[in-house]
C-alpha positions in Angstrom: 50.4 158.0 83.2 46.8 156.9 83.0 45.5 155.4 86.2 45.0 151.6 86.2 41.7 150.8 84.4 40.3 148.4 87.0 41.4 147.3 90.4 40.4 144.0 92.0 39.5 145.6 95.3 36.6 147.6 93.8 34.1 144.8 94.2 34.2 141.6 96.2 34.4 138.6 94.0 31.2 137.1 95.5 29.2 140.3 94.8 30.3 140.7 91.2 29.9 137.0 90.3 26.4 136.9 91.9 25.3 140.1 90.0 26.4 138.5 86.7 24.7 135.3 87.6 21.5 137.2 88.5 21.5 138.8 85.0 22.0 135.4 83.5 19.0 134.1 85.4 16.9 136.9 84.0 18.0 136.3 80.4 17.8 132.5 80.5 14.1 132.0 79.6 14.2 134.2 76.5 14.0 132.5 73.1 16.7 134.2 71.1 17.7 133.6 67.5 19.7 135.5 64.9 16.8 137.9 64.5 13.5 138.6 66.2 11.9 139.7 69.4 14.1 137.6 71.6 17.2 139.5 70.6 15.4 142.9 71.1 14.1 141.8 74.5 17.7 140.7 75.5 19.2 144.0 74.4 16.5 146.0 76.3 17.5 144.2 79.5 21.2 144.9 78.9 20.2 148.6 78.4 19.3 148.7 82.1 23.0 148.4 82.9 24.7 150.2 80.0 23.4 152.7 77.4 23.4 150.5 74.3 22.7 151.9 70.9 20.3 149.6 69.1 20.8 149.2 65.4 18.4 147.6 62.9 19.4 146.4 59.4 16.5 145.4 57.1 16.0 141.9 55.8 17.3 141.5 52.3 20.2 143.9 52.8 23.3 142.6 50.9 26.3 142.3 53.2 29.3 141.1 51.3 28.5 137.6 50.1 25.5 137.2 52.5 22.1 138.6 52.8 20.3 139.7 56.0 17.7 136.9 56.5 14.0 137.3 57.2 13.0 137.9 60.8 11.9 134.9 62.8 9.5 134.9 65.8 7.6 132.2 67.5 4.6 132.1 69.8 3.9 128.4 70.6 4.7 124.9 69.3 3.8 121.4 70.3 3.4 117.8 69.3 0.1 116.2 70.4 -1.0 112.6 70.2 -4.4 111.3 69.2 -5.5 111.4 72.8 -4.9 115.2 73.0 -1.8 114.9 75.1 1.0 117.3 74.4 4.2 115.2 74.3 6.5 118.0 73.4 5.7 121.6 74.3 7.7 124.8 73.4 6.3 126.3 76.6 8.5 123.9 78.6 11.7 124.6 76.8 12.5 126.9 73.9 15.0 124.3 72.7 12.1 122.0 71.8 11.7 123.7 68.4 14.3 123.7 65.6 15.3 127.3 65.7 14.0 129.2 62.7 11.3 126.6 62.0 8.7 127.7 59.5 5.0 127.6 60.5 3.3 124.2 60.4 -0.1 122.9 61.5 -1.0 119.4 60.3 -1.6 115.8 61.3 1.2 113.5 60.5 2.2 109.8 60.9 5.0 108.7 63.2 7.0 107.7 60.2 6.8 111.1 58.7 7.2 112.8 62.0 10.6 111.1 62.7 12.1 112.9 59.7 11.6 116.1 61.7 12.9 115.0 65.1 16.3 115.5 66.7 17.6 113.7 69.8 20.8 112.8 71.6 20.9 109.1 72.2 24.2 109.4 74.1 22.5 111.8 76.6 18.9 110.5 76.6 17.6 113.1 79.1 19.0 116.2 77.3 17.3 118.2 74.6 19.6 119.1 71.7 19.9 122.6 70.2 19.5 122.7 66.4 19.0 125.5 63.9 17.9 125.9 60.3 18.7 129.6 59.7 19.4 129.5 55.9 17.2 126.6 54.7 13.5 126.8 55.3 12.5 123.7 57.3 10.7 122.8 60.5 11.4 120.4 63.3 11.3 119.5 67.0 14.1 118.6 69.4 13.3 116.3 72.3 15.0 114.0 74.8 15.8 110.5 73.5 13.7 109.2 76.4 10.7 111.0 75.0 11.4 109.8 71.5 11.5 106.1 72.6 8.0 106.5 74.1 6.4 107.5 70.8 4.0 104.9 69.5 2.5 104.3 66.1 -0.1 107.1 66.0 -1.2 110.1 64.1 0.2 113.3 65.7 -0.8 116.9 65.5 2.2 119.1 64.9 1.8 122.8 65.5 4.4 125.6 65.2 3.0 129.1 65.4 5.9 131.0 64.0 6.5 133.7 61.5 9.3 134.2 59.0 8.8 137.6 57.4 10.7 140.7 56.3 11.9 142.6 59.3 15.3 143.4 60.7 18.6 142.0 62.1 19.1 143.8 65.4 22.3 144.3 67.3 23.5 146.4 70.2 26.6 148.6 70.4 28.2 150.6 73.2 31.2 152.9 72.6 33.3 154.3 75.5 35.6 157.1 74.4 39.2 157.1 75.8 42.1 159.4 75.3 43.0 157.8 72.0 40.8 157.1 69.0 42.4 153.6 68.9 39.9 151.0 69.9 39.6 147.8 71.8 36.8 145.7 70.4 34.8 143.4 72.7 32.3 141.3 70.8 29.8 138.7 72.1 26.9 136.7 70.6 23.3 137.3 71.5 21.6 134.7 69.3 21.4 131.5 71.4 18.3 130.7 73.3 18.2 129.2 76.8 21.9 128.1 77.2 24.1 129.6 79.9 27.7 129.0 79.1 27.1 129.4 75.3 26.5 132.3 75.5 24.8 134.0 78.3 28.2 134.0 80.1 29.7 136.1 77.3 26.7 138.5 77.4 26.8 139.0 81.2 30.6 139.4 81.4 30.6 141.9 78.5 27.8 143.9 80.1 29.5 144.2 83.5 32.9 144.8 82.0 31.4 147.7 80.0 29.6 148.9 83.1 32.8 149.1 85.0 35.0 150.6 82.2 32.6 153.5 81.6 33.6 154.9 85.0 37.3 154.8 84.3 39.8 157.1 82.8 41.0 155.1 79.8 43.8 155.4 77.3 42.0 153.4 74.6 38.5 153.7 73.4 36.3 150.6 73.8 33.6 149.3 71.5 31.3 146.6 72.8 29.2 144.6 70.3 26.2 142.4 71.2 25.5 140.7 67.9 24.0 137.6 66.4 26.7 135.0 65.5 28.2 135.0 62.0 25.6 137.1 60.2 25.8 139.8 62.9 29.5 140.1 62.6 29.4 140.1 58.8 26.6 142.8 58.9 28.5 145.0 61.4 31.7 144.9 59.4 29.7 145.7 56.2 27.9 148.6 57.7 30.9 149.9 59.7 33.8 149.3 57.4 35.0 152.9 57.8 35.4 152.4 61.5 37.5 149.3 61.3 40.8 151.2 60.8 40.6 152.3 64.5 40.5 148.8 65.9 43.9 148.0 67.4 43.0 145.1 69.7 40.0 142.9 70.0 38.5 139.9 71.8 35.5 137.7 71.1 34.1 136.8 74.5 32.1 133.5 75.1 32.0 130.2 77.0 33.3 131.8 80.2 31.0 130.3 82.9 32.1 126.7 83.2 34.7 125.2 85.5 37.3 124.5 82.8 40.7 126.2 82.4 41.1 129.2 80.1 41.6 128.8 76.4 42.8 131.5 74.1 42.6 131.4 70.3 45.1 133.7 68.7 44.2 136.2 66.0 45.1 135.5 62.4 48.1 137.7 62.8 49.3 135.2 65.5 51.6 137.6 67.4 49.5 140.7 67.7 49.8 142.7 70.9 46.5 141.3 72.2 47.8 137.8 71.6 50.9 138.5 73.6 49.1 140.2 76.4 46.4 137.5 76.9 49.1 134.8 77.0 51.2 136.8 79.5 48.1 137.2 81.7 47.1 133.6 81.5 50.6 132.5 82.5 50.2 134.3 85.8 46.6 133.1 86.5 46.0 129.6 85.2 48.5 126.8 85.0 46.1 124.7 82.9 45.5 127.3 80.2 45.6 126.5 76.5 46.7 128.6 73.5 45.3 127.7 70.1 46.5 129.0 66.8 44.0 130.8 64.6 41.8 128.7 62.3 39.0 129.8 60.0 36.4 127.9 62.1 34.9 128.8 65.4 33.4 132.1 66.7 33.1 135.5 65.2 36.9 136.0 65.3 36.9 134.3 61.9 34.9 137.3 60.5 37.0 140.0 62.1 40.2 138.1 61.0 39.1 137.4 57.5 41.9 138.4 55.1 40.2 141.5 53.8 40.2 142.9 57.4 42.8 140.8 59.3 42.0 142.6 62.5 44.0 141.7 65.7 41.0 139.9 67.3 41.4 136.8 69.3 38.9 134.6 71.1 38.8 134.0 74.9 36.9 131.2 76.5 37.1 128.4 79.0 36.4 125.0 77.6 36.2 125.4 73.8 32.9 124.8 72.0 32.1 121.1 71.3 34.6 119.9 74.0 32.2 119.8 76.9 29.3 117.4 76.8 26.6 119.9 77.7 27.5 122.1 74.6 24.4 123.0 72.5 22.0 121.1 74.8 19.5 121.7 77.6 22.2 120.7 80.1 24.0 124.0 79.4 21.8 125.5 82.1 22.1 127.5 85.3 23.6 124.5 87.1 26.6 124.3 84.6 27.8 127.8 85.3 28.8 129.4 88.6 29.2 132.9 90.0 32.8 131.9 91.0 33.7 131.0 87.4 32.1 134.1 86.0 34.0 136.2 88.5 37.3 134.6 87.7 36.7 135.2 84.0 35.9 138.8 84.7 39.1 139.2 86.8 41.1 137.7 83.9 39.7 140.2 81.5 40.4 143.0 84.0 44.0 142.0 84.0 44.1 141.9 80.2 42.7 145.4 79.9 45.0 146.7 82.7 48.0 145.4 80.7 46.7 146.8 77.4 46.2 150.2 79.1 49.7 150.3 80.6 51.7 148.5 78.0 53.3 151.7 76.6 56.5 152.6 74.9 58.9 155.2 76.3 62.1 156.9 75.3 64.9 157.4 77.8 65.8 161.1 77.5 69.3 160.5 78.9 70.4 157.4 76.8 74.1 157.9 77.1 75.4 155.7 79.9 73.6 154.7 83.1 71.8 157.3 85.0 72.8 158.2 88.6 69.6 157.0 90.2 70.9 157.2 93.7 71.0 161.0 93.8 67.3 161.0 92.7 66.4 158.7 95.6 65.6 155.9 93.1 68.4 153.5 93.9 69.9 152.0 97.1 73.0 154.0 97.9 74.5 151.2 100.0 76.4 149.0 97.6 76.4 145.2 97.8 73.0 144.9 99.5 70.2 142.8 97.7 67.2 144.4 99.5 64.9 145.8 96.9 67.0 144.4 94.1 64.0 143.4 91.9 62.8 147.0 91.9 66.2 148.4 91.2 66.7 145.9 88.3 63.3 146.9 86.9 64.5 150.5 86.8 67.6 149.6 85.0 65.8 147.4 82.5 63.2 150.0 81.7 65.9 152.7 81.2 68.0 150.5 79.0 65.2 149.3 76.7 63.2 152.5 76.6 64.3 153.2 73.1 60.9 153.7 71.5 60.9 150.2 70.0 60.3 148.1 73.1 57.0 148.1 75.0 56.8 147.4 78.7 55.7 143.9 77.9 58.7 143.4 75.7 60.9 144.5 78.5 59.1 142.2 80.9 59.8 139.3 78.6 63.4 140.2 78.0 64.2 140.7 81.6 62.1 137.9 83.1 60.7 140.4 85.6 56.9 140.4 86.0 55.0 143.1 84.1 53.6 144.8 87.2 57.1 145.5 88.5 58.2 146.8 85.1 55.1 149.0 84.9 55.7 150.4 88.4 59.3 151.2 87.6 58.3 153.0 84.3 55.7 155.0 86.2 58.3 156.1 88.8 60.8 157.0 86.1 58.1 158.9 84.2 57.2 160.9 87.3 60.9 161.9 87.6 60.8 163.1 84.0 63.5 160.6 83.0 61.2 159.0 80.3 58.9 160.4 77.7 55.9 158.5 76.4 55.7 158.0 72.7 52.6 157.8 70.5 50.9 154.5 70.0 52.1 154.2 66.4 55.6 155.5 66.9 
């Protein structure tokens, strides 16, 4: 049997959580979008930890019903009053500019300016995050407190940005396992300075890949660092021939806050990845939530679109839109913690361990119960209960190893935890009482 993919003892929880938080701190100031220098800078930093392949798809490329947009970059932006005071400055927060704003340099009245301003009256000291990817426009985001201080004046508005033919850039890292069957891990790299959404997904995916590359693995693993929506659509279009190898998948995001875990099932609803994540969460988090698939949310909706229908679910803590800091400047380094990042990583470790060990076997002696005692596998003193869970695990594995039941199936049927069932199968396999069958058998 393949060795366990990851063991919890390899790193202390504090060390791993702090390393991910340190990476998050380095990435936080970068102004990212669905294209542009910010994405490339982010991928270059990730490349220090894992050998990403960087792919560029030209603007104007048709990808199914979409088109790769023009590339957006920005140098500076501000609103200045008639006294020369900068009231809003992109240099202070890259959320201050409507993401994908077209260039502008003009004087404007307060009345006209208000048509291009975005605030959060319910959180007057937070800056909202707003975008205009597919409709050319310009605008500024500011705190409502700043907004209320604006007076009737003529304002200079300046956005030094570019919207030109360029590329959509994404990163990809493939780890070859024993099988060509793949586990897809996808995360978004398009959001600017916000930590939970989605620097948490970037950092956890990076360190998960960094650890898996050192392991002997049954499955192959493909990590994607892509812009939201258009990145997934583009990857699927360019890589449609590879899709047939994807047997399991997770979209990873929103994993740094203090909320309980939430899992959104794949469109298939009962795929192996759906069953495994739910089984792991049952053992780790009493407050977890399971959501059925819906065609709204993260990039699982692209991977699960009916023409692909891949077994890809979405793992997060508090879902998007359900915590007040979502898409605001309050989604900062104070919202996420190394402890939460570490716990999220450990949960993903457990999911991957179960994926790696959830095999199917065939009992090569299926007629009647085997004499396990003579092989040293069973307590020879009848009537004693010591070690009974282990002995029951052996019996359940032997009885249900018919080529149709996975170890997770046997765990569910027996009510015995997966780890015990897996250990029993390993011992029976070592004694040549089971044979492992192929993944698709």
